[in-house]
N, C-alpha and C positions, 0 to 999 in steps of 0.2 A: 503493500498501500503507500504511494506518494504520501507522505508532510507534506502539509501546507509550506508556501514556502513567508519566513519569519522578519527574514530578511530581506527587501530588494536589491543587492548589490554585494556579493559577495564582493569580501579584500585581496583588496592585490599584494601574487610576493611585491617583492623592493624592484625600485625602478627598471632597474633593466633587467627582467626578470617580464617574460610576454609569457600569458595564462594558454593554456590550450586550450580550453573550455573560460564559458564566461557565465553564471547566473543575474540571473535582470528581472524588471520591471517597464515592460519601457514607457506605461504613462512616469511614469516615476521619478525615469533619468527624463528623458521630456519633454519631463518639467520643471529638472536644472534651468538655470535663468540663462537666459540666451540661449537655451534651447531647441522652442517652438515646436517641439516636439519630434525633433526629430533626435534621435533617439542610437542612430549608429549613424558616422559619415565623419565628412568636414567637417564637422562643428565638438567632436569630442579631440583634442588633441593631448586634451594631457592628463586628465582624471583618467578612465579607462581605457586603457593601450589597448587593449582587444576587440573596440566599439571604435580607432579611429580609421583616416579614412578617409583617401578621395574617391576610389575607384568605384566602392555602390554610397549611399544612405536610404535613411533607412524612419520613418515619419510613422506615427501614431499617433494622430488624430483626434482628439470626441471636441468634438464641435454642437452648442446647442442647437435651436430649434434659433433660424436666422442665419445666425450670423454667421457670418462672410464677406468673402476677399474682395473689402471692397477699392485697389487698387488691384494692374496687371501681373502681372511677375509671367517673367518669362529665365528659364533654363537653356544655359549658351550651348553647353556644355554635355549637358547630362539627356538623356531618354528620360520618362518619368512614368511611370503606373498608378497610376490609384485605384486601388481594392474594399470595395464597401466592404463593413462589418457588420454592419448593421445599421440602419437609418434611409435615412431619404437625403440624396445630392446630390446637386448638380455641376456641373465642372462646362464651365460655357469657353470656350477658344471662335475670336469672331467673328462672333452674329451663327456657331452652330453648339447647340445645348444639349448635351446629355447628359438624364437622372438613373445614378445608379440607386434602383431600387430593393431589391430582391438581393441577400450577403451571396459576393461573392461578386458579383457583376463589378464589373474596371473599364477604365477606357487607357489609354494608352501613348503616347504623343511623342514625337523628335521634341531634336533638340532646337529651341531660337523657334519655340510656339509661343504665345504668350497665350495665356485663362489665368481664370475665372474664381469662385468659386460660393460656394450659397448652400450655406447645412439647411431643409427644407424642412429637418423633420432637425431634436436628435440622435445625430452621425456619429460612426465610432468610421474614420478607414483610411488604414494603410497608408503610405505611399513610398515608393521604391522610385530612386535615382539611381542607376548606370553612365557611363560613360558608354558608346559606343557610333559606330559613323554607321551612316546610312547608307552608303554601301556597302556594310559586310552588310544590310538585309536581304534575301533575297528569296521570293515566293517564284517554287516549281509548282506546273504543272503535275498531277497527280500519273498521269503517263508516265512524265520525265523521274520525278519523285523514285517515279520505286526502280525505275531503267537506276539511277545513280546510288538508290543502298543498295538492288543486287551486286553493281561494283562498286560495288567501297566492301561488300561482307564476295564477295573476289578476294579481292588482290588485300582482304582482313586488314582497314585501315575504318574510313568517318564520313561521312556521306559530301564533308566540310572540303575535301581533302580533297574529293572528284570532286567539285561542282566548279572552284576552284581552281583543277586541275583543264576542265575545260572551259573557264572562260579564258583563261591563260591562251592556250590555243585556238577559242574563237579569235583571239584578237589576237596576235600572227596570224590571222588567217586573211583582218581587216587589213595589216598593215603588207604592201607591198613591196617595202623596204628592204624587205625583211624573210 
């Protein structure tokens, strides 16, 4: 049987040691001064070293009914994903509004996209931001995806390696000077 968590954060070993695990509470850590709900990522430079970093950021947002972001936000370098845990929450992108109403509903957007939000009812939203380049994302038709999957299995590699090899081959074929 699991014991309830009595201490929301577990003290870390000395300053030079990075633990291989960490127990915490997103609501409590995200409520620390200056965190604005972000419990992992760039907002944690020293207090919890295992939570620090700039590749991935996690936010646990608890929003009261009617709460909104009045200004527009624009993350320039990271992709973003917001997943509704509970409530009724809207995210607006320059004229398009998505309303998340079922737990698990989500919206994802690219770096540089302006957005704002509103809690239509009390809501809990998990937001994830990560580094990635637009050109890293490739959508494959089902038949092509199956062929790539089979080729990857035959060559004992992953689908990404096969897609990259095919893209390089295609680019070379389009260049008459090579």
